[in-house]
N, C-alpha and C positions, 0 to 999 in steps of 0.2 A: 504494500500500500504506500503510494508516493506521499500522501498527506502525513501519514504516521512517521515515515522516514524523515520528512522535513521537520516535524515537531521534535523528534529525537535529536536531530542535528542542531536545532535551535537550543534545546536543553544543554547539550554538550558544549556548545559555543558559550552560553552564558556562564556555565560552571568554569570553563577554562579561562575566560577573560577576566575573572575577578578572583582574588585570593580567598575571600570568605563569602559564601553565598548561602542564604537561608531561604528555603522554600517553606512558606508559612501561610497560615490562614489569617488574612488581614495584613496590617502594616505594623512596623515597630511602634508607631505612635498609637495605633488602634488595633491591637491583636484581637482576632475573632475567636480564639480558643485559649484555654489555660495553658496548654502544652506549648503553643507558640509563644505566649507571653513569658513563660519561664525561661525558654531558650534566649529570648531577647534580653531578659533581665540578666542572665548569666553573661551574655556577650557584653552588655553595657558594664557590668561589674568588672569585667576584664579590660575595660576601656577599648574594646574592639571596634574597628570600623568595618562594616559589612554591607554587602548588597543583599537585597531581598526580592523575592517574587511572591506576590499574593496569589496563591493558587485558586482562591475563590473568584478572582477577577479573570483568571485564565484557565477555564475548564479543560482545555486541550492539554495544558501542562499538568494539571491535577490528575487527569486520567492516564497520562503516559509516563510521568516521572517514575512511578513504581516499576514500570517495565525497564526503564533506563538504569535505575539504581538497585533493583531487586530488593527494595525496601517498601513495605506496603502502606505505611502511615505518614502523617505530617505532624509536626514539621520535619524537614530533612536539612541537616547542616553539612555543607561541603567546605573543606579547607584545602587549599592548593589542589583542587580538582578531585579530591578523594572524599567519599562519603564518610563522615564521622559517625552519623547515626541520627536518631530521633531525640526526643526530649529526655528519656531516661538515661541514655548514654551521655548526652551532652551535660546533663546535671551531675552525673557521676564523675565525669572528667573535670567539671568545674569544682566540685567539692574536694576532689583530690589534688587540685592545683595543676592538673595536666592541660586543661583547656587554655589557661593563661600561658603556659609554656608553648603550646602549639601556636598560639596567636602572636606571642612575642618573637617567634622565629621568622615571622613574615616581614617582607619589605613594607615600609611605611605607606599605607594607602592614602589617597587624597581625601575622600569623604564618603559618607554613606550614599549608596546609589540605589534608586528604585529601578529595578530592571523590567518593569511592566512594558509590554510591547508598545502600548500607546500612551506612554507616560508623559505627564505634564511637569515632571519634577524639575527639569532644566529651566523652564520658564519661571516656575515658582521660586527656585533657588536664586535666579537672577534678580527677581523682584525683592527678595529678602535682604540683598546685600546693599541696598541704598543707604 
């Protein structure tokens, strides 16, 4: 199926282009589930800069990411192109200090990025810098 291949290619590209990517329900400012909220809180506690994709806004990503990652649930955290896991694993790594170590080893990113396909984040960010 060409459409599914394109979606999987899009997923792969988003993961490879950003050091830390969180596929979540909602946004970091307005998470739509407790699991997504806890991973965002752990990333913020580690002073992490990360990109995110709201899978509720992109149903094709939501339905195909589990095929790509072999992980059935959300959120899904990727660091340096590798699946770290979902909420339980991310929280376990956070509590053990390993999440901060993984993040500290990354090159310094510019800022949080909204990776939605039809994102207005760039224009919003520009208007906030006045």
